[in-house]
N, C-alpha and C positions, 0 to 999 in steps of 0.2 A: 676507910669505907666510903667516907664522905671525899677523901681525894680520888680514888678512884671512880666513884660517880662522876666527880668533875670532868676527869679524864676522858671517860666515855662521851660526856656531853659535848665535850670539844670536838671528838672524833666524828660524829655525826654530822654529815654532809649538810649544808644549808639547800632548802629548797630553793626551785628557781622563781626568780621573782614572777608576780604575776604577769607583769608586761611582756615577759619572755614567751610564757605561756600562750598568751595572747598573739604573739606576733608568729608564735609556730602554727597556732589553730588556723590563721586567716593565709599562711602561706600554703598549707595542706588543702585548705578550701580552695584558695586560688588555682591550683594544680587539678584539683578534680573537676572546676568548672571550665578551666580552660582545655581538658581532655574532652568533658561532655560537650562543649560547644564546638571543638573540632569534629568531633563524631556526628552531632547534628548536624553542622553544615555540610558534611560530606552526604551524611543520608538524606537531608532534604534537597540539597543540590544535585545529587546524582542523576535524577530523571529531568532535570531542569536544562533548558537552553542556556539560560544566563551561567549555569554553571561550566557548562561545556566551554562556552566561549572564554569564561575567565581563566580555564583550565588552558585553552589553545593561547591566549594572551601570556599568560605567565610562562609557559612552556617557551614561547617565541620570544619573550625578554631575556629569558635564560640563555637560549642559544645565539643571540644576537648582541645582548648587552643594552638593547635598545628598548624605550618605554612607549614609542611611539612611532607609527609607521603610515604617517603623511606622505601623500605622493601628489606630484602634480595631476589635476584631474579637473573636466569642466564640470563642476556639479550644478544642479539645477538651483534656482533661487528657493529661500524659504517658501515664496508666494506660489511658485509652480509646483513645488512639494506638498503643498498645504492643498492646493486646489483639487487635486485628486481626480479620477475618471473612472466612474462606475461601472462603465463597459455595459450600460443597458441600452437595450433598443428603445428608440424613441416613442413616444406615445402614439404618434402619428402612423408610423410603420404599423406597431400594434393595431391601429384602430382600421387602417387600409388594407393592410397585405397579409394579417393574419387570417387564415380561416378559421382556425379554432377558438384564438383570443386566449390562449393559454402560454403560462410562463414556458421557458425553455426547459427548467428541469422535470415539469410534470410531463411536458410532451415527449423528453428523452425517454422518462420511464414508460409512459402510454406505449411507445413505438418498441421498447424492449420488450415489454410484455406483451404486445402483438405480436412480435416477431416469433418469441418464442411458441404461442399459443400457434401460430401458423405451421412452424416447423414439427411441431407435434402433431397436428391436422394431418400434414402432407405423409410422415410416417405411418400415422394410423391407416391413410388411405393406401399407401403402399402394401401394408400389411393385409390390409382388407382385398385387394385385388391379387395377393398371393393366396390368401386363405381361399379365395374363390376358386381360385385356378386348380387349386389342390382337390377341393371338393367336387369341383367337375370332372376330375380325372378318376377321383376315388367312385362316383356315380357310375361313370362308363364301366368301369371295372366291374363293379355289383351288378350292372344291366347285364352286362357280356356274360357272368357268372350264372345269372339268374335265366337267362334264354338257353344256355347250356343244359340245366338241369331240369328245365321242364316247368310246368304251372302246376303240378300236384299241390293243391291247397294242404293237403295233409304232412305233405313232407316237412320235417323239421327244419331241413336245411333251406328249403324254398322259403317257408315262414321267416327265417333268419334274412335271408336274402332281401325278401319284400320288405321288412321292418327296416332294415339298413337304407334302402332306397327310399324309403319314405323320409327316413330321418334327413339323409343327405340333401333331399328336394326341398325340404321345410328349410335347412339351412343355407343352401344356395339362394332361396327365396328371401330368406332376411338379410343375407348379404346382399343380394343385390337391390334391396332397397335403402341399405346403409350407405351404398356408396353414391348415390345421388345427394344424400342428406350431407355427406362428408364435403363432398365437391361445393356444395352450398354455403357450407359452415368456412371453408377456406375462402371462398370468393367474398362473403360478409367481411371478414377479419382482414382480407386485403384491402376492401372497400373503405375497411375503417381506417386502415393505415396509411393510405393515399394521401389526405388533407394533412395527417401529422408530419409524414415525410417532405411536404411541400413547406410547411411552417418551419420545420427544422432547416431546410435550406433558405428561408429568409432569414433566419437568425444567424445562420454561418455567413452568409453573403453581408448583412449589414455589419456585423462583428469585424469581419474582413475589411468592410470600408473603413471603419471608425479605426481601426488598427493603422491604416495606411494612411489615414489623415492625420493622426496622433504622430505616427514616426515620421513622416514629412514635416511636421512642424516644429515646436521649440522642442521637443521631446528627443526630437531626432540628432541633436547635439549630445545628448547622453549616450547613446546607442553607439554615436561616431567615437564620442571620447572614450567609451569602454573599450570598442575593436582597437583603437589606436594603442591603449593600453597594453591590451592582451598580446598584442604583436609585439609591442616593448618588452613584455615580462617575458615572452617565449624566447624572445632573442637573446635575453641576457643568462635565462636560464641553460639554454644550449652552451653558454660558453663561460657558466659559473664553475669555478675551481674550488669552492669550499662550501660547506653546508651553511655556513653563517650566512652567506650572499644568497643561498637558495631560500632559506627560512625568511631573511629579510624580504623577498620580493613574494612569498606567498602572505606574509602579514600586509604587503601594501593591496594585494587583492583583496583580503578579508577587510582592511580599512575602507576600501571601496565600496562593498558590499555592505557593510554595517551602516555607513552613513544613509546609502540609498533604501535600504531596508525600510527606515524609516519615515520614508515616502507615504502620500496617501495616494499617489499615482500608481496604478497596477505595473505600469510599463517601466519605473523606475525601479521598481521591485523585481521585476522580470529580469532586470540588467544587474541588481543585486543576487539573485538566485543563480546568474548564468555566473557571476565573478566567483562564487561561493563554490560553486561546481568545478570551476576550473582550477582554483585552488585546492580543493579536495583532489583533483587529477595530479596537481604537482606535487602534492605531499606524497601520492601513491607511484608516482613516476619518478622525480627528480631526487626525492629525498628516500624513499621506499620507507616512509615512516606510515604504518598502517594505524597505529594506535592516534596520530595526529590527524589523519583522514577520517577516521573514525569520528573523532571531537567535533571535526569542520560539520561532517552530516547531522550531528545531534544539534551544534548550536549554530548554524547558520543556513542549513538545508531543510530540516525539517521546520521550522518555524515560519518558512516562507511557501510552503505547499500550496496555500490558497490562491497562489498567482501561476501555478505549473497547470494552465487550462488549456494545454494543446490538445484538440480534439482527437487528434490521431495518437493512440496509444503508445505507440513505437517513435512518436515525435520527442526531441531532446528534453525539451519543457514540459513533456506530459508526467503526471502525476505518477502515474504505473512507470515509465520509464526510469524516473528519478528515483522511485522507491527499489525498481531492481538495480540499480547502480549502487545505491545506499545500501541494500542488503549484501551484495557482493563485498562491499568496504567492510562492514561488520566482519563477514566470515573472514575475510583475510586478517582481520583483527584478532580473530578467533574469540569473537564476543558473541556467544550464542543468545545469552538474554537480550542482546541488542538486535538480533536478527529477529527473533520471536516480537519483539516491540515492532520493528519495521513492518513485519508483514501484517500483524494487528492494525498498524495505521494503515496499511493499504486496503485492508477489509472495510475500513467505514469510509475511505476515498475512491475506491473503484469505479470506473463510469459507467459499467454496464455488467449484467449478471455474469457473463463468461469471466471477466477479469475477477470478481469476486469468489466465483468457485477456485480461478487460478490461486486466489491468495490463501483460500481455505486449504489447497492441496500444499501450496508452499510451506504452512504452517504446519500440516500435519507431517510432512516429511523433516520440518527442523525441530519438532517436538521428537520425534522419532529419534535422530540422532543425538538429541541430549538425554534420552531415555525415559521422557514422559510420554509413555505409551498409552495411557486414559486419555491425555488431551488429543494426542494426534488421532487415535481412533474417532474421537468426537469430533474432529474438524472434517475428518473424512466422511463421517455420518452428516453431516452438515451440507456437502456437496450437492445442489441442486441439480445441475445437468449430468446425472451419473454416466450418459452415454459417451460424454466424451473424455472420462475416468475409469473407462473398464476394465482394461487391464490393470490399472492401477489399483484399482478398488479389489481386483480377483486376487491380486498378489498382496497387497498390504493388509487388509481386514485379517484374513486369518492369521497372518504371522503375528499382528498386532495383540489379537485377542488370545494367541498363545503366550505372548510375551506377558501380559497383564495376569494371566492365570498362574505363570511360573513365579510371578511377583508376590502374590496372593498366598502361596504356599508358605 
């Protein structure tokens, strides 16, 4: 009995030492924390420019075997990059040349508001003239009928025609009085707009002169250096035979962009933006890498949109043009969430109400394509100048309402 018990005791496996248990627990905890950290890094970074730049750098390093893409370039000195250029209209220009003494952004908004009101008033005046002509035509027809039926005061037909004539004459009188008032309103708004447009012209001419002065001085060296680099890279890309060499050239453009984007001088940062845009186009064209082009948009173009201040929205470095280009990149990369983020960004940066409405329309179309019908309908209903989108609204609103009802069933 005792021998059997002794044998069973010997066969019982020994419990692992406490130190082994602790090591296993620490290992499992480390694995969990590492996974959580990686998930957190991806989640937090996925919407940040630095994360997109990190992705680009990691990808280019893997493709080229290089961790640095330094290139010969005449960068401005630290002093020049720190000096900045606020692009402000001097105080003496404001005091002596501006009729309104208002800031540019306020003037731009005032001008857009007045132009929109004038357009509305002119449209209303046209409708008044059309209504007046129609009423006069109706009155002439009613008076002819009244003449043909006679003047019997007890005849119901005569009474009806007399009433119609009276009502039409009253309407014509009211319309006749409204037309001069409408003309006066248009004239008053136009007079208000006059000095505003003159002041906007002062701002534009002053900034053009400042820009010419800046680019003709030391800053011009940066512009010339970038033009030279751009030509060199284009020539090398045209003769490149490997993806490795192509990616290295794109890395060099982004190296220049990254260095200049840290400058306080907006001219330097515009060069940085131009270099990033060219790198993006090369990723699209030379390597046909839509994913890389999309990451360049996120990491290098989006963060520098504050210097995309070309007043012509069709200009290369206007915020509207750049965001239209980046939207196309995200579409080619099939990243609809980024297309939506891109147009949401345009919605906050559009330079006039018409471009804001265009951004709303693009958001509606994109949400529709993504199956977000309620969001699409909401952006369509937010469009202010509906006359510019009549056909689209008439087509899309009923369709979206039907899709929303179908989803709710």
